[in-house]
C-alpha positions as a Markdown table, in Angstrom:
| # | Residue | x | y | z |
|---|---|---|---|---|
| 1 | Met | 1.8 | 0.7 | 11.6 |
| 2 | Lys | -0.9 | -0.1 | 10.2 |
| 3 | Val | -1.7 | -0.7 | 6.2 |
| 4 | Leu | -4.9 | -0.1 | 4.5 |
| 5 | Leu | -5.9 | -2.9 | 2.6 |
| 6 | Leu | -8.4 | -1.7 | 0.0 |
| 7 | Ser | -10.5 | -4.6 | -2.2 |
| 8 | Gly | -12.3 | -2.8 | -5.7 |
| 9 | Ser | -14.0 | -6.1 | -6.0 |
| 10 | Pro | -17.9 | -5.9 | -6.1 |
| 11 | Arg | -17.8 | -9.5 | -4.9 |
| 12 | Lys | -17.6 | -9.9 | -0.9 |
| 13 | Glu | -15.0 | -11.7 | 0.2 |
| 14 | Gly | -13.9 | -13.0 | -3.2 |
| 15 | Asn | -10.4 | -13.2 | -4.9 |
| 16 | Ser | -9.0 | -9.4 | -4.2 |
| 17 | Tyr | -10.4 | -9.9 | -0.7 |
| 18 | Ile | -8.4 | -13.3 | -0.1 |
| 19 | Ala | -4.9 | -11.8 | -1.8 |
| 20 | Leu | -5.4 | -9.0 | 0.6 |
| 21 | Lys | -6.0 | -11.4 | 3.2 |
| 22 | Glu | -3.0 | -13.4 | 2.7 |
| 23 | Ile | -0.9 | -9.8 | 2.6 |
| 24 | Gly | -2.6 | -8.9 | 5.7 |
| 25 | Asp | -1.8 | -12.0 | 7.1 |
| 26 | Glu | 1.8 | -11.6 | 6.5 |
| 27 | Leu | 1.8 | -8.0 | 7.7 |
| 28 | Gln | 0.4 | -9.5 | 11.0 |
| 29 | Arg | 3.2 | -12.2 | 11.4 |
| 30 | Asn | 5.7 | -9.2 | 11.2 |
| 31 | Gly | 4.0 | -7.3 | 13.6 |
| 32 | Val | 2.1 | -4.8 | 11.3 |
| 33 | Asp | -1.9 | -4.1 | 12.0 |
| 34 | Tyr | -3.9 | -3.8 | 8.9 |
| 35 | Lys | -7.3 | -3.1 | 7.5 |
| 36 | Ile | -9.2 | -4.1 | 4.9 |
| 37 | Ile | -12.2 | -2.4 | 3.3 |
| 38 | Glu | -14.5 | -3.9 | 0.8 |
| 39 | Leu | -16.0 | -1.6 | -2.4 |
| 40 | Gly | -18.7 | -3.9 | -2.3 |
| 41 | Asn | -21.5 | -3.5 | -5.2 |
| 42 | Lys | -23.1 | -0.2 | -4.2 |
| 43 | Pro | -23.0 | 2.2 | -6.7 |
| 44 | Val | -19.7 | 4.6 | -6.6 |
| 45 | Arg | -20.6 | 8.4 | -7.6 |
| 46 | Gly | -17.4 | 9.9 | -10.2 |
| 47 | Cys | -15.4 | 13.1 | -9.5 |
| 48 | Ile | -17.1 | 15.6 | -11.3 |
| 49 | Ala | -14.2 | 18.1 | -10.6 |
| 50 | Cys | -16.0 | 20.5 | -8.9 |
| 51 | Tyr | -13.1 | 21.0 | -6.4 |
| 52 | Lys | -14.7 | 21.7 | -4.0 |
| 53 | Cys | -12.7 | 18.5 | -2.0 |
| 54 | Ile | -10.1 | 21.6 | -1.8 |
| 55 | Glu | -12.2 | 24.2 | -0.1 |
| 56 | Leu | -13.9 | 21.3 | 2.7 |
| 57 | Gly | -10.7 | 19.4 | 2.7 |
| 58 | Arg | -12.9 | 16.2 | 1.7 |
| 59 | Cys | -15.5 | 15.3 | -1.5 |
| 60 | Val | -18.6 | 17.0 | -1.7 |
| 61 | Phe | -20.3 | 14.0 | -2.1 |
| 62 | Glu | -21.2 | 11.8 | 0.9 |
| 63 | Asp | -21.3 | 8.2 | 0.8 |
| 64 | Asp | -20.8 | 5.4 | 3.1 |
| 65 | Ile | -18.0 | 3.7 | 0.9 |
| 66 | Tyr | -16.2 | 7.3 | 0.1 |
| 67 | Asn | -16.4 | 7.9 | 3.9 |
| 68 | Lys | -15.0 | 4.7 | 5.2 |
| 69 | Val | -12.1 | 4.9 | 2.8 |
| 70 | Phe | -11.3 | 8.9 | 3.7 |
| 71 | Glu | -11.2 | 8.6 | 7.3 |
| 72 | Ala | -9.3 | 5.0 | 7.4 |
| 73 | Ala | -6.8 | 6.7 | 4.6 |
| 74 | Lys | -5.9 | 9.4 | 7.1 |
| 75 | Glu | -5.4 | 6.9 | 9.5 |
| 76 | Cys | -2.7 | 4.7 | 7.6 |
| 77 | Asp | 0.7 | 4.3 | 6.7 |
| 78 | Ala | 0.8 | 2.4 | 3.7 |
| 79 | Leu | -1.9 | 1.6 | 1.2 |
| 80 | Val | -2.4 | -1.5 | -0.8 |
| 81 | Val | -5.0 | -1.7 | -3.6 |
| 82 | Ala | -6.5 | -4.8 | -5.0 |
| 83 | Ser | -8.9 | -4.8 | -8.1 |
| 84 | Pro | -10.6 | -7.8 | -10.5 |
| 85 | Val | -9.7 | -7.3 | -14.1 |
| 86 | Tyr | -12.8 | -6.6 | -15.8 |
| 87 | Phe | -12.3 | -6.3 | -19.7 |
| 88 | Gly | -8.6 | -5.4 | -19.6 |
| 89 | Gly | -9.2 | -3.0 | -16.5 |
| 90 | Pro | -9.8 | -2.6 | -13.0 |
| 91 | Asn | -13.2 | -2.3 | -11.5 |
| 92 | Gly | -14.7 | 1.2 | -12.6 |
| 93 | Ser | -15.9 | 1.5 | -9.2 |
| 94 | Leu | -12.9 | 1.4 | -8.1 |
| 95 | Cys | -11.8 | 3.9 | -10.4 |
| 96 | Ala | -14.3 | 6.5 | -9.4 |
| 97 | Leu | -13.5 | 6.1 | -5.9 |
| 98 | Leu | -10.0 | 6.2 | -6.2 |
| 99 | Asp | -10.4 | 9.7 | -8.3 |
| 100 | Arg | -12.5 | 11.1 | -5.5 |
| 101 | Leu | -10.2 | 9.7 | -2.9 |
| 102 | Phe | -6.4 | 10.9 | -4.3 |
| 103 | Met | -8.2 | 14.6 | -5.1 |
| 104 | Ser | -9.4 | 15.0 | -1.9 |
| 105 | Ala | -6.9 | 13.1 | 0.7 |
| 106 | Gly | -4.1 | 13.5 | -1.4 |
| 107 | Lys | -2.1 | 15.3 | 1.4 |
| 108 | His | -2.8 | 12.4 | 3.9 |
| 109 | Leu | -1.5 | 10.0 | 1.5 |
| 110 | Gln | 1.3 | 11.7 | 0.2 |
| 111 | Tyr | 4.9 | 9.8 | 0.7 |
| 112 | Lys | 3.1 | 6.8 | 1.8 |
| 113 | Pro | 4.1 | 3.5 | 0.6 |
| 114 | Ala | 1.9 | 1.8 | -2.0 |
| 115 | Ala | 1.5 | -1.3 | -3.8 |
| 116 | Ser | -1.1 | -2.2 | -6.4 |
| 117 | Val | -2.6 | -5.9 | -6.8 |
| 118 | Ala | -4.2 | -7.4 | -10.2 |
| 119 | Ile | -6.5 | -10.3 | -10.1 |
| 120 | Cys | -6.9 | -11.8 | -13.5 |
| 121 | Arg | -7.1 | -15.0 | -14.9 |
| 122 | Arg | -5.7 | -14.5 | -18.5 |
| 123 | Gly | -4.6 | -10.9 | -19.5 |
| 124 | Gly | -5.0 | -7.5 | -18.5 |
| 125 | Ala | -2.8 | -7.4 | -15.2 |
| 126 | Ser | -0.5 | -4.7 | -17.1 |
| 127 | Ala | -3.4 | -3.0 | -18.2 |
| 128 | Thr | -4.8 | -2.8 | -14.6 |
| 129 | Phe | -1.5 | -2.0 | -13.0 |
| 130 | Asp | -1.6 | 1.2 | -15.7 |
| 131 | Ser | -4.8 | 2.6 | -14.5 |
| 132 | Glu | -5.4 | 0.9 | -11.3 |
| 133 | Gln | -4.5 | 4.8 | -10.0 |
| 134 | Val | -2.2 | 4.3 | -7.0 |
| 135 | Leu | 0.3 | 4.4 | -10.0 |
| 136 | Pro | -0.6 | 7.0 | -12.4 |
| 137 | Tyr | -1.5 | 9.6 | -9.4 |
| 138 | Asp | 2.6 | 9.4 | -8.6 |
| 139 | Lys | 2.9 | 10.7 | -11.7 |
| 140 | Tyr | 1.8 | 14.1 | -10.0 |
| 141 | Ala | 4.3 | 15.7 | -7.4 |
| 142 | Ser | 1.6 | 16.4 | -4.6 |
| 143 | Tyr | 1.1 | 12.4 | -4.3 |
| 144 | Arg | 4.5 | 11.2 | -4.5 |
| 145 | Phe | 3.4 | 7.5 | -3.5 |
| 146 | Thr | 6.2 | 5.0 | -3.4 |
| 147 | Ile | 5.5 | 2.5 | -5.4 |
| 148 | Leu | 6.6 | -1.1 | -3.6 |
| 149 | Glu | 5.5 | -3.8 | -5.5 |
| 150 | Gln | 3.0 | -4.8 | -8.1 |
| 151 | Cys | 1.8 | -8.1 | -8.5 |
| 152 | Ser | -0.8 | -10.4 | -10.6 |
| 153 | Trp | -2.4 | -13.0 | -8.4 |
| 154 | Thr | -4.1 | -16.4 | -9.5 |
| 155 | Tyr | -5.9 | -18.5 | -7.0 |
| 156 | Thr | -8.2 | -21.2 | -7.7 |
| 157 | Arg | -11.0 | -22.2 | -5.4 |
């Protein structure tokens, strides 16, 4: 079994990464492989609803982060998405990437377990869970994630 851990933070090895690393270490102790992909701080194009992905089987926009996540999504058995809370919601670049990913690779992710992690200092965890894309896409029958857990995590360096 292999779990894709997607960090939505623009900061390399930031708090989202640290939380995912903790999850990954626990998975590994239980014999489960994992792969962490960090979104990074490069611009991510949003979905334009051209529906070419239905025809092509992948998003028409070619960028490195999308390609990495798309390939990993096809191979994974479960998905965990982590995001810092910015102004009461998840990182916008993560939302843009997940819109494209779920539209173009939904068939590779359907019926797979999924979880989300919100990294926050004060408030905003609930709003982030509600808009972190893993959860709303479950409302559409073609995606059908099994939501395992939602958690917010505080880490002090």
